[in-house]
A tleap script that builds the chain and sets N, CA, C and O, in Angstrom:
source leaprc.protein.ff14SB
mol = sequence {
  NMET ALA ASP TYR ARG LYS MET TRP HIE ASP
  LEU GLY MET ASP LEU GLU LYS HIE ASP GLU
  PHE LEU ALA PRO VAL PRO THR ILE TYR GLY
  ASP LEU PHE VAL LYS GLN GLN ASN ARG PRO
  ILE ALA MET GLU TYR PHE ASP PHE VAL MET
  SER GLU VAL TYR GLY LEU ARG VAL LYS GLU
  LEU LEU ASP MET LYS ASN ASP GLU CSER
}
set mol.1.N position { -4.048 -7.574 4.619 }
set mol.1.CA position { -3.758 -6.506 4.552 }
set mol.1.C position { -4.127 -5.815 5.606 }
set mol.1.O position { -5.310 -5.515 5.767 }
set mol.2.N position { -2.994 -5.397 6.633 }
set mol.2.CA position { -3.566 -4.764 7.807 }
set mol.2.C position { -4.597 -3.759 7.610 }
set mol.2.O position { -4.852 -3.444 6.448 }
set mol.3.N position { -5.235 -3.202 8.569 }
set mol.3.CA position { -6.042 -1.936 8.335 }
set mol.3.C position { -5.372 -0.531 9.009 }
set mol.3.O position { -5.619 -0.328 10.198 }
set mol.4.N position { -4.708 0.235 8.431 }
set mol.4.CA position { -4.079 1.502 8.670 }
set mol.4.C position { -5.174 2.241 8.594 }
set mol.4.O position { -4.931 2.597 7.441 }
set mol.5.N position { -6.153 2.769 8.828 }
set mol.5.CA position { -6.927 3.793 8.708 }
set mol.5.C position { -6.820 4.805 9.818 }
set mol.5.O position { -6.930 6.022 9.669 }
set mol.6.N position { -6.514 3.941 11.348 }
set mol.6.CA position { -6.305 4.937 12.160 }
set mol.6.C position { -4.855 5.787 12.022 }
set mol.6.O position { -4.624 6.989 12.153 }
set mol.7.N position { -4.190 4.922 11.779 }
set mol.7.CA position { -2.683 5.646 11.174 }
set mol.7.C position { -2.916 6.632 10.138 }
set mol.7.O position { -2.142 7.590 10.150 }
set mol.8.N position { -3.659 6.613 9.397 }
set mol.8.CA position { -3.865 7.564 7.948 }
set mol.8.C position { -4.516 8.876 8.712 }
set mol.8.O position { -4.264 10.075 8.588 }
set mol.9.N position { -5.469 8.156 9.566 }
set mol.9.CA position { -6.555 9.415 10.253 }
set mol.9.C position { -5.562 10.107 11.217 }
set mol.9.O position { -5.481 11.334 11.273 }
set mol.10.N position { -4.935 9.414 11.849 }
set mol.10.CA position { -3.679 10.203 12.812 }
set mol.10.C position { -2.575 11.092 11.794 }
set mol.10.O position { -2.058 12.120 12.232 }
set mol.11.N position { -2.342 10.705 10.720 }
set mol.11.CA position { -1.633 11.668 9.603 }
set mol.11.C position { -2.501 12.634 8.899 }
set mol.11.O position { -2.104 13.150 7.854 }
set mol.12.N position { -3.881 12.967 9.493 }
set mol.12.CA position { -4.564 14.001 8.921 }
set mol.12.C position { -5.033 13.655 7.433 }
set mol.12.O position { -5.553 14.436 6.636 }
set mol.13.N position { -4.812 12.665 7.292 }
set mol.13.CA position { -5.718 12.285 5.828 }
set mol.13.C position { -7.059 11.949 5.521 }
set mol.13.O position { -7.704 11.015 5.998 }
set mol.14.N position { -7.440 12.817 4.654 }
set mol.14.CA position { -8.630 12.787 4.312 }
set mol.14.C position { -9.425 11.400 3.936 }
set mol.14.O position { -9.820 11.191 2.790 }
set mol.15.N position { -9.593 10.610 4.857 }
set mol.15.CA position { -9.726 9.017 4.353 }
set mol.15.C position { -11.081 8.482 2.888 }
set mol.15.O position { -11.195 7.524 2.124 }
set mol.16.N position { -11.869 9.784 3.169 }
set mol.16.CA position { -12.876 9.398 2.323 }
set mol.16.C position { -12.158 9.737 0.980 }
set mol.16.O position { -12.307 8.894 0.096 }
set mol.17.N position { -11.490 10.705 0.716 }
set mol.17.CA position { -10.304 11.245 -0.926 }
set mol.17.C position { -9.526 9.748 -0.886 }
set mol.17.O position { -9.536 9.055 -1.904 }
set mol.18.N position { -8.952 9.355 0.156 }
set mol.18.CA position { -8.067 8.178 0.269 }
set mol.18.C position { -8.631 7.136 -0.553 }
set mol.18.O position { -8.162 6.753 -1.625 }
set mol.19.N position { -9.864 6.621 0.128 }
set mol.19.CA position { -10.724 5.488 -0.469 }
set mol.19.C position { -11.051 5.819 -1.669 }
set mol.19.O position { -10.973 4.928 -2.515 }
set mol.20.N position { -11.373 6.784 -1.970 }
set mol.20.CA position { -11.598 6.966 -3.468 }
set mol.20.C position { -10.211 7.282 -4.359 }
set mol.20.O position { -10.441 7.060 -5.548 }
set mol.21.N position { -9.157 7.631 -4.179 }
set mol.21.CA position { -8.326 7.391 -4.910 }
set mol.21.C position { -7.609 5.953 -5.140 }
set mol.21.O position { -6.763 5.870 -6.031 }
set mol.22.N position { -7.860 5.076 -4.529 }
set mol.22.CA position { -7.388 4.202 -4.227 }
set mol.22.C position { -8.380 2.940 -5.018 }
set mol.22.O position { -7.987 2.092 -5.820 }
set mol.23.N position { -9.318 3.083 -4.658 }
set mol.23.CA position { -10.340 2.229 -5.067 }
set mol.23.C position { -9.748 1.530 -6.366 }
set mol.23.O position { -9.216 0.420 -6.363 }
set mol.24.N position { -9.900 2.255 -7.353 }
set mol.24.CA position { -9.353 1.138 -8.747 }
set mol.24.C position { -7.814 0.920 -8.640 }
set mol.24.O position { -7.305 0.392 -9.628 }
set mol.25.N position { -7.162 1.173 -7.821 }
set mol.25.CA position { -5.267 0.373 -8.132 }
set mol.25.C position { -5.369 -0.876 -7.999 }
set mol.25.O position { -4.514 -1.538 -8.587 }
set mol.26.N position { -6.464 -1.646 -7.170 }
set mol.26.CA position { -5.851 -3.013 -7.416 }
set mol.26.C position { -6.367 -3.497 -8.527 }
set mol.26.O position { -5.679 -4.315 -9.138 }
set mol.27.N position { -7.818 -3.089 -9.121 }
set mol.27.CA position { -8.222 -3.729 -10.439 }
set mol.27.C position { -6.859 -3.127 -11.877 }
set mol.27.O position { -6.405 -3.831 -12.779 }
set mol.28.N position { -6.530 -1.583 -11.572 }
set mol.28.CA position { -5.610 -1.309 -12.547 }
set mol.28.C position { -4.025 -1.604 -12.405 }
set mol.28.O position { -3.167 -1.088 -13.121 }
set mol.29.N position { -3.835 -2.338 -11.567 }
set mol.29.CA position { -2.327 -3.298 -11.466 }
set mol.29.C position { -2.621 -4.116 -11.793 }
set mol.29.O position { -2.064 -4.401 -12.853 }
set mol.30.N position { -3.542 -5.064 -11.343 }
set mol.30.CA position { -3.799 -6.802 -11.748 }
set mol.30.C position { -3.988 -6.665 -13.240 }
set mol.30.O position { -3.404 -7.637 -13.718 }
set mol.31.N position { -4.492 -5.973 -14.177 }
set mol.31.CA position { -4.495 -5.662 -15.377 }
set mol.31.C position { -3.358 -5.635 -15.869 }
set mol.31.O position { -2.880 -6.539 -16.554 }
set mol.32.N position { -2.687 -4.366 -15.504 }
set mol.32.CA position { -1.298 -4.028 -16.134 }
set mol.32.C position { -0.612 -5.035 -16.025 }
set mol.32.O position { -0.180 -5.511 -17.075 }
set mol.33.N position { -0.237 -5.776 -14.606 }
set mol.33.CA position { 1.144 -5.994 -14.272 }
set mol.33.C position { 0.569 -8.165 -13.878 }
set mol.33.O position { 0.927 -9.216 -14.410 }
set mol.34.N position { 0.011 -7.979 -13.223 }
set mol.34.CA position { 0.021 -9.056 -12.627 }
set mol.34.C position { -0.759 -9.803 -13.383 }
set mol.34.O position { -0.622 -10.930 -12.907 }
set mol.35.N position { -1.616 -9.878 -14.418 }
set mol.35.CA position { -2.227 -10.877 -15.277 }
set mol.35.C position { -1.375 -10.627 -16.866 }
set mol.35.O position { -1.879 -10.766 -17.980 }
set mol.36.N position { -0.021 -10.240 -16.556 }
set mol.36.CA position { 0.925 -10.715 -17.612 }
set mol.36.C position { 1.443 -12.016 -17.874 }
set mol.36.O position { 2.044 -12.687 -17.036 }
set mol.37.N position { 1.185 -12.396 -19.140 }
set mol.37.CA position { 1.594 -13.724 -19.639 }
set mol.37.C position { 3.058 -13.859 -19.328 }
set mol.37.O position { 3.711 -12.825 -19.469 }
set mol.38.N position { 3.824 -15.144 -18.854 }
set mol.38.CA position { 5.112 -15.570 -18.364 }
set mol.38.C position { 5.716 -14.458 -17.421 }
set mol.38.O position { 6.867 -14.079 -17.642 }
set mol.39.N position { 5.049 -13.962 -16.462 }
set mol.39.CA position { 5.323 -12.994 -15.568 }
set mol.39.C position { 6.178 -14.002 -15.015 }
set mol.39.O position { 6.059 -15.205 -15.245 }
set mol.40.N position { 7.027 -13.487 -14.296 }
set mol.40.CA position { 7.956 -14.225 -13.021 }
set mol.40.C position { 7.617 -14.147 -11.711 }
set mol.40.O position { 7.529 -13.138 -11.012 }
set mol.41.N position { 7.390 -15.540 -11.362 }
set mol.41.CA position { 6.543 -15.881 -10.122 }
set mol.41.C position { 7.207 -14.847 -9.028 }
set mol.41.O position { 6.395 -14.197 -8.368 }
set mol.42.N position { 8.907 -14.586 -8.717 }
set mol.42.CA position { 9.416 -13.978 -8.312 }
set mol.42.C position { 8.886 -12.226 -7.963 }
set mol.42.O position { 9.110 -11.552 -6.958 }
set mol.43.N position { 8.214 -11.910 -9.072 }
set mol.43.CA position { 7.460 -10.655 -8.978 }
set mol.43.C position { 6.209 -10.261 -7.729 }
set mol.43.O position { 5.758 -9.188 -7.328 }
set mol.44.N position { 5.908 -11.834 -7.338 }
set mol.44.CA position { 5.016 -12.182 -6.291 }
set mol.44.C position { 5.363 -10.757 -5.023 }
set mol.44.O position { 4.625 -9.961 -4.444 }
set mol.45.N position { 7.122 -11.042 -5.022 }
set mol.45.CA position { 7.409 -10.149 -3.880 }
set mol.45.C position { 7.043 -8.573 -3.972 }
set mol.45.O position { 6.742 -7.941 -2.959 }
set mol.46.N position { 7.092 -7.964 -5.307 }
set mol.46.CA position { 6.907 -6.800 -5.345 }
set mol.46.C position { 6.045 -6.345 -5.752 }
set mol.46.O position { 6.010 -5.200 -6.203 }
set mol.47.N position { 4.733 -7.452 -5.680 }
set mol.47.CA position { 3.355 -6.929 -6.020 }
set mol.47.C position { 2.732 -6.882 -4.530 }
set mol.47.O position { 1.727 -6.212 -4.298 }
set mol.48.N position { 3.566 -7.836 -3.275 }
set mol.48.CA position { 3.307 -7.466 -1.943 }
set mol.48.C position { 3.756 -6.154 -1.473 }
set mol.48.O position { 3.075 -5.548 -0.646 }
set mol.49.N position { 5.294 -5.463 -2.121 }
set mol.49.CA position { 5.635 -4.525 -1.736 }
set mol.49.C position { 4.784 -3.241 -2.274 }
set mol.49.O position { 4.714 -2.135 -1.737 }
set mol.50.N position { 4.119 -3.706 -3.544 }
set mol.50.CA position { 3.128 -2.422 -4.141 }
set mol.50.C position { 1.699 -2.220 -2.847 }
set mol.50.O position { 1.411 -1.191 -2.234 }
set mol.51.N position { 1.168 -3.300 -2.778 }
set mol.51.CA position { 0.059 -3.502 -1.781 }
set mol.51.C position { 0.401 -3.091 -0.528 }
set mol.51.O position { -0.526 -3.012 0.279 }
set mol.52.N position { 1.416 -2.831 -0.189 }
set mol.52.CA position { 1.756 -2.048 1.453 }
set mol.52.C position { 2.686 -0.851 1.310 }
set mol.52.O position { 3.517 -0.555 2.169 }
set mol.53.N position { 2.464 -0.056 -0.033 }
set mol.53.CA position { 3.255 1.078 -0.071 }
set mol.53.C position { 2.596 1.831 0.873 }
set mol.53.O position { 3.292 2.290 1.778 }
set mol.54.N position { 1.097 2.129 0.875 }
set mol.54.CA position { 0.540 3.192 1.670 }
set mol.54.C position { 0.642 2.871 3.104 }
set mol.54.O position { 0.882 3.684 3.997 }
set mol.55.N position { 0.466 1.784 3.220 }
set mol.55.CA position { 0.485 0.892 4.725 }
set mol.55.C position { 1.772 0.670 5.582 }
set mol.55.O position { 2.416 1.461 6.271 }
set mol.56.N position { 1.944 -0.687 5.314 }
set mol.56.CA position { 3.336 -1.256 5.949 }
set mol.56.C position { 4.432 -0.121 5.795 }
set mol.56.O position { 4.917 0.283 6.852 }
set mol.57.N position { 4.798 0.339 4.838 }
set mol.57.CA position { 5.937 1.264 4.793 }
set mol.57.C position { 5.844 2.157 5.666 }
set mol.57.O position { 6.658 2.230 6.587 }
set mol.58.N position { 4.562 3.219 5.488 }
set mol.58.CA position { 4.606 4.116 6.353 }
set mol.58.C position { 4.703 3.726 7.728 }
set mol.58.O position { 5.464 4.183 8.580 }
set mol.59.N position { 3.866 2.851 7.837 }
set mol.59.CA position { 4.243 2.211 9.468 }
set mol.59.C position { 5.573 1.830 9.822 }
set mol.59.O position { 5.983 1.975 10.973 }
set mol.60.N position { 6.179 1.414 9.026 }
set mol.60.CA position { 7.671 1.502 9.034 }
set mol.60.C position { 8.350 2.763 9.534 }
set mol.60.O position { 9.275 2.834 10.343 }
set mol.61.N position { 7.900 3.462 9.085 }
set mol.61.CA position { 8.816 5.027 8.960 }
set mol.61.C position { 8.516 5.924 10.055 }
set mol.61.O position { 9.179 6.759 10.670 }
set mol.62.N position { 7.253 5.484 10.123 }
set mol.62.CA position { 6.542 6.486 11.642 }
set mol.62.C position { 7.340 5.632 12.823 }
set mol.62.O position { 7.877 6.319 13.692 }
set mol.63.N position { 7.457 4.248 12.919 }
set mol.63.CA position { 7.927 3.331 14.119 }
set mol.63.C position { 9.366 3.925 13.751 }
set mol.63.O position { 9.548 5.012 14.300 }
set mol.64.N position { 10.165 3.601 13.161 }
set mol.64.CA position { 11.275 4.538 13.082 }
set mol.64.C position { 11.417 5.968 13.698 }
set mol.64.O position { 12.324 6.206 14.496 }
set mol.65.N position { 10.672 6.748 13.387 }
set mol.65.CA position { 10.519 8.249 13.562 }
set mol.65.C position { 10.398 7.997 15.140 }
set mol.65.O position { 11.302 8.461 15.834 }
set mol.66.N position { 9.235 7.219 15.834 }
set mol.66.CA position { 9.331 7.077 17.196 }
set mol.66.C position { 10.240 6.940 17.840 }
set mol.66.O position { 10.764 7.653 18.695 }
set mol.67.N position { 10.509 5.814 17.369 }
set mol.67.CA position { 12.019 5.142 18.489 }
set mol.67.C position { 13.282 5.887 18.526 }
set mol.67.O position { 14.172 5.555 19.309 }
set mol.68.N position { 13.444 7.170 17.481 }
set mol.68.CA position { 14.820 8.012 17.623 }
set mol.68.C position { 13.972 9.128 18.830 }
set mol.68.O position { 14.722 9.730 19.598 }
set mol.69.N position { 12.984 9.285 18.916 }
set mol.69.CA position { 12.417 10.453 19.927 }
set mol.69.C position { 12.356 10.224 21.277 }
set mol.69.O position { 11.932 11.099 22.032 }
savepdb mol mol.pdb
quit
C-alpha cells in the first residue's frame, strides 16, 4: 500500500487520531470477511478496494479535482 500520510496531512487530518481509528480495521476486516469459509476468490478485488478506500480513492478524487482547475 502506498503512503498517503502527506495527502492526509494536506487535507487537514489529525494523523494521530486517524492512525488510532484505523489501527484495528485490518484485524476486524480479516476476522469478519477474509477468513470466511468458502469465500469466493473474486472477493480479493473487493478486499483491495476496501484497503484503499482512505488512500487511493481519495487520491483519485483529488487528482480529478486538480485536473479540472
